[in-house]
C-alpha positions as CSV (number, residue, x, y, z in Angstrom):
1,M,38.8,4.4,71.8
2,D,40.1,3.8,68.3
3,L,40.7,7.1,66.4
4,S,42.1,5.6,63.2
5,P,41.3,7.7,59.9
6,I,38.3,6.5,57.9
7,A,39.6,5.2,54.5
8,I,37.7,6.4,51.4
9,S,37.7,4.2,48.3
10,P,39.9,5.9,45.6
11,T,37.3,4.8,43.0
12,V,34.5,6.8,44.9
13,S,36.4,9.9,45.2
14,Q,37.9,9.6,41.6
15,A,34.5,9.2,40.1
16,A,33.2,12.3,41.9
17,A,36.2,14.3,40.8
18,Q,35.9,13.5,37.0
19,T,33.7,14.8,34.6
20,P,32.4,12.9,31.5
21,P,34.2,13.7,28.2
22,T,32.3,16.1,26.1
23,A,31.4,15.0,22.5
24,E,34.3,17.2,21.1
25,Q,36.7,15.4,23.4
26,L,35.6,12.0,22.1
27,A,36.0,13.1,18.7
28,K,39.5,14.3,19.2
29,R,40.4,11.2,20.9
30,A,39.2,9.1,18.0
31,S,40.8,11.3,15.6
32,I,44.2,11.0,17.4
33,K,43.7,7.1,17.6
34,Q,43.2,6.9,14.0
35,A,46.3,9.1,13.3
36,A,48.5,7.1,15.5
37,Q,47.2,3.9,13.9
38,D,47.8,5.4,10.3
39,F,51.4,6.5,11.5
40,E,52.1,2.9,12.8
41,A,50.8,1.4,9.4
42,S,52.9,3.7,7.4
43,F,56.2,2.8,9.6
44,L,55.4,-0.7,9.1
45,Q,54.8,-0.5,5.4
46,V,58.3,0.9,5.2
47,M,59.7,-1.8,7.3
48,F,57.8,-4.6,5.4
49,G,59.0,-3.1,2.1
50,E,62.6,-3.3,3.1
51,M,62.1,-6.7,4.6
52,F,60.5,-8.1,1.3
53,S,62.8,-6.1,-1.1
54,S,65.3,-9.1,-1.1
55,V,62.7,-11.8,-1.3
56,Q,62.8,-13.5,-4.7
57,T,60.3,-16.0,-5.9
58,P,61.2,-18.9,-8.3
59,A,61.2,-18.1,-12.1
60,I,58.6,-20.6,-12.8
61,G,55.1,-19.4,-11.6
62,G,56.4,-16.1,-9.9
63,G,58.4,-13.2,-10.2
64,G,58.2,-10.8,-13.1
65,A,56.7,-7.3,-13.5
66,G,53.5,-8.4,-11.8
67,E,55.3,-9.2,-8.7
68,E,57.1,-6.0,-8.4
69,A,53.8,-4.0,-9.2
70,F,51.9,-5.6,-6.5
71,K,54.4,-6.1,-3.7
72,S,53.8,-2.5,-2.5
73,F,50.2,-3.2,-2.3
74,M,50.8,-6.2,-0.3
75,T,53.1,-4.7,2.0
76,E,50.5,-1.8,2.5
77,A,47.6,-4.3,3.3
78,M,49.8,-6.1,5.7
79,A,51.0,-3.1,7.5
80,K,47.4,-1.7,7.9
81,Q,46.2,-5.2,9.2
82,V,49.1,-5.4,11.8
83,A,48.5,-1.9,12.9
84,K,44.8,-2.6,13.1
85,H,45.2,-5.6,15.5
86,G,47.6,-4.1,17.9
87,G,50.8,-3.5,15.9
88,V,54.2,-3.4,17.5
89,G,53.2,-0.8,20.1
90,L,54.2,2.3,18.2
91,A,50.6,3.6,17.8
92,A,50.0,3.4,21.6
93,S,53.1,5.6,22.4
94,V,52.3,7.9,19.7
95,Q,48.6,8.3,20.8
96,K,49.6,8.8,24.5
97,E,51.9,11.8,23.5
98,M,49.4,13.2,21.1
99,L,46.8,13.2,23.8
100,K,49.1,14.9,26.3
101,L,49.9,17.5,23.8
102,Q,46.0,18.2,23.4
103,G,45.6,18.2,27.3
104,L,43.4,15.1,26.9
105,S,45.7,12.7,29.0
């Protein structure tokens, strides 16, 4: 007679133990995700600003006061797009820690 233990699928036991998140928890998670993404975008903006600070365009057809005025707008837009599309991984780490601090991990 075989008396080996019966294995229960982890997904079945986990599904029974977990309760669905409340609307408040979902809102907090969304807010935390946005804050982490904004933080990464700010970090990237500083990094891009430093990276482009030494870039000079040719005198003919480029440069001047217009370039200096709009360079910060360009770095901000680039940073937001990079962060929005996955970034460099900083937002994920920040989000994980913020969720842990809020007890939502």
